C-alpha positions in Angstrom: 105.3 101.1 -5.5 102.8 98.6 -6.8 103.5 96.4 -3.8 102.8 99.3 -1.4 99.6 100.1 -3.3 98.3 96.5 -2.8 99.1 96.7 0.9 97.3 100.0 1.2 94.3 98.6 -0.6 94.3 95.6 1.8 94.5 97.9 4.8 91.5 99.9 3.5 89.5 96.8 3.0 90.3 95.6 6.6 89.3 99.0 8.1 86.0 99.1 6.2 85.3 95.5 7.2 86.0 96.2 10.9 83.8 99.3 10.7 80.9 97.3 9.3 81.3 94.6 11.9 81.4 97.2 14.7 78.4 98.9 13.3 76.4 95.7 13.2 77.5 94.9 16.7 76.5 98.3 18.0 73.1 98.0 16.3 72.6 94.6 18.0 73.6 96.1 21.4 71.1 98.9 20.9 68.4 96.4 20.0 69.2 94.2 23.0 68.9 97.1 25.5 66.0 99.0 23.8 62.7 97.4 24.2 59.1 98.4 24.9 58.2 98.1 28.6 55.2 96.0 27.7 57.2 93.5 25.7 57.8 90.2 27.6 59.4 88.3 24.8 62.8 88.1 26.5 61.4 86.7 29.7 60.8 83.2 30.9 58.8 81.4 33.5 61.4 80.7 36.2 60.0 77.3 37.1 60.6 76.2 33.5 64.3 77.0 33.8 64.9 76.2 37.5 62.3 73.5 38.3 63.9 72.7 41.6 63.2 76.2 43.0 60.4 76.6 45.5 58.1 79.5 45.0 56.6 81.6 47.8 55.7 84.7 46.0 55.0 87.1 48.9 53.4 89.9 46.9 50.8 87.6 45.5 49.8 86.8 49.1 48.8 89.2 51.9 51.8 88.3 54.0 54.0 91.2 53.0 54.8 94.6 54.4 51.7 96.1 52.8 49.3 93.5 54.0 47.5 93.1 50.7 48.0 91.4 47.4 50.1 93.7 45.3 48.9 95.2 42.1 50.3 93.5 39.0 50.7 90.0 40.7 48.0 88.0 38.9 49.5 84.6 39.6 51.9 83.2 42.2 54.7 82.6 39.6 58.1 84.1 39.0 59.3 85.7 35.8 62.9 86.6 34.9 64.9 87.6 31.8 66.3 84.6 30.0 69.8 85.6 31.0 69.0 86.0 34.7 67.1 82.7 34.8 70.0 80.9 33.1 72.4 82.3 35.7 70.1 81.3 38.5 70.0 77.8 37.2 73.8 77.7 37.7 73.4 78.8 41.3 70.7 76.3 41.9 72.8 73.5 40.5 75.7 74.4 42.8 73.5 74.6 45.9 71.7 71.3 45.2 75.1 69.6 45.4 75.4 71.0 49.0 71.9 69.8 50.0 69.9 73.0 49.4 67.2 74.3 47.1 66.4 77.9 46.3 63.2 79.4 47.6 62.0 82.4 45.6 60.1 85.3 47.2 60.1 87.7 44.3 61.6 88.1 40.8 60.4 90.4 38.1 58.2 93.1 39.6 55.9 95.2 37.3 56.0 99.0 37.7 52.4 98.9 38.8 53.5 97.0 41.9 56.1 99.6 42.7 53.5 102.3 42.4 51.3 100.3 44.8 54.2 100.4 47.3 54.5 104.2 46.8 50.9 104.8 47.4 50.9 102.6 50.5 53.9 104.4 52.0 52.1 107.8 51.6 49.3 106.5 53.9 51.2 106.8 57.2 48.2 105.5 59.1 48.2 102.1 57.5 50.6 100.2 59.8 49.0 96.8 59.8 52.2 94.9 59.2 54.6 97.2 61.2 55.3 94.6 63.9 56.4 92.0 61.3 58.4 94.1 58.9 59.4 97.5 60.4 58.9 97.3 64.2 61.8 99.7 64.9 61.0 102.3 62.3 58.3 105.0 61.9 56.6 104.5 58.6 57.2 108.2 57.8 61.0 107.5 57.3 60.6 104.8 54.7 61.1 107.2 51.8 64.0 109.1 53.2 65.9 105.9 54.2 65.4 104.3 50.8 63.1 101.4 51.7 60.5 102.6 49.3 61.3 104.3 45.9 59.7 105.3 42.7 61.7 102.7 40.7 62.9 99.2 41.5 65.6 97.1 39.9 63.1 94.2 40.0 61.2 95.9 37.2 64.2 95.5 34.9 63.6 91.8 35.1 67.0 90.5 36.3 66.7 90.8 40.0 65.6 88.1 42.4 64.8 87.8 46.1 65.4 84.4 47.6 66.7 82.2 50.4 67.9 78.6 50.9 65.8 75.6 51.7 67.5 72.7 53.5 66.6 69.4 51.9 67.7 67.4 54.9 65.6 69.3 57.5 62.9 70.2 55.0 62.9 73.8 56.4 64.1 77.2 55.3 67.6 77.9 56.4 68.0 80.2 59.3 69.3 83.5 58.0 69.0 85.4 61.3 66.3 87.7 59.9 63.3 87.5 57.7 62.7 88.6 54.1 61.7 92.2 53.7 62.6 93.2 57.2 63.3 97.0 57.1 66.5 97.5 59.2 70.1 96.9 59.7 69.5 93.2 60.6 68.9 92.6 56.9 72.3 93.8 55.9 74.3 90.7 54.6 77.3 91.6 56.7 75.4 92.2 59.9 77.4 90.5 62.6 75.1 90.5 65.6 73.6 87.2 64.6 75.0 83.7 65.2 78.0 82.4 63.3 75.8 79.7 61.7 73.3 82.3 60.6 76.0 84.5 59.1 77.6 81.4 57.4 74.2 80.6 55.8 74.0 84.1 54.3 77.5 83.6 52.9 76.6 80.2 51.3 73.7 81.9 49.4 75.9 84.9 48.6 78.8 82.9 47.3 76.6 80.7 45.0 74.9 83.8 43.6 78.0 85.9 43.1 79.9 83.0 41.4 76.9 82.6 39.0 77.1 86.3 37.9 74.9 88.1 40.3 75.8 91.1 42.5 74.4 91.4 46.0 72.7 94.4 47.6 74.4 95.8 50.7 71.1 96.4 52.5 69.4 93.0 51.9 70.8 89.5 52.3 68.1 88.1 50.0 68.5 90.5 47.0 70.6 89.8 43.9 70.8 91.4 40.5 72.5 89.9 37.4 75.7 91.8 37.0 75.3 92.1 33.2 71.6 92.6 33.1 70.2 92.8 29.5 67.8 95.7 30.1 69.5 98.1 32.5 67.4 101.1 31.5 63.9 99.5 31.0 61.3 99.2 33.7 58.7 96.7 32.4 55.0 97.0 32.9 53.4 93.6 32.0 51.8 91.6 34.9 53.3 88.7 36.7 51.4 85.9 35.0 52.0 82.9 32.9 49.9 84.6 30.2 52.6 87.3 29.9 55.1 84.6 28.8 52.8 82.6 26.6 51.1 85.4 24.7 
């Protein structure tokens, strides 16, 4: 009986220990996914982690579907969560071996920018950039067809828009369609492009997926870290080096 009593005691100790460990783990998980939207402490400057990446931050410029610099983009830099930046470094390393560099159009996007998009979409008379980004669509359908929404995965900090840059030709790779084009042409599996253009899309897709990102079925340039650290937080701090260094 004494032997069984010792065994029972050991089992109780093990159960308690496991419960404590699980409790600590759960608290850590809660902490990792619960953060103030203004807190940029878990973000990095992408160029510090992926120095080979080329930046062409479209929403800092006026060459985008709105036609103005977008609210919240204070500098032409790219920010990402630490986890997403690390995964992107892996994709970059793979592609460099094949003669490519990554070219970044957008990464973290503050909620202020998404609101700017919303306000622009409501002004159906502002069609300055229609011929470049949505020539086959009436602006009034952009909400209904999902091109403009109240929230963006970019604001969670682990989504990036990008393309390939060929180091041999010193040009962007031909993807058969431009970034931010609203239409079926932008779907990654769109087949009415050349075989080479389709293959280029797949080269980018394969490197990103193998590095832990999931693609978007409507946009060949858009990828989100599969295990993003803040799946429910939409951050508000501006795109600026100061946001990281404060």
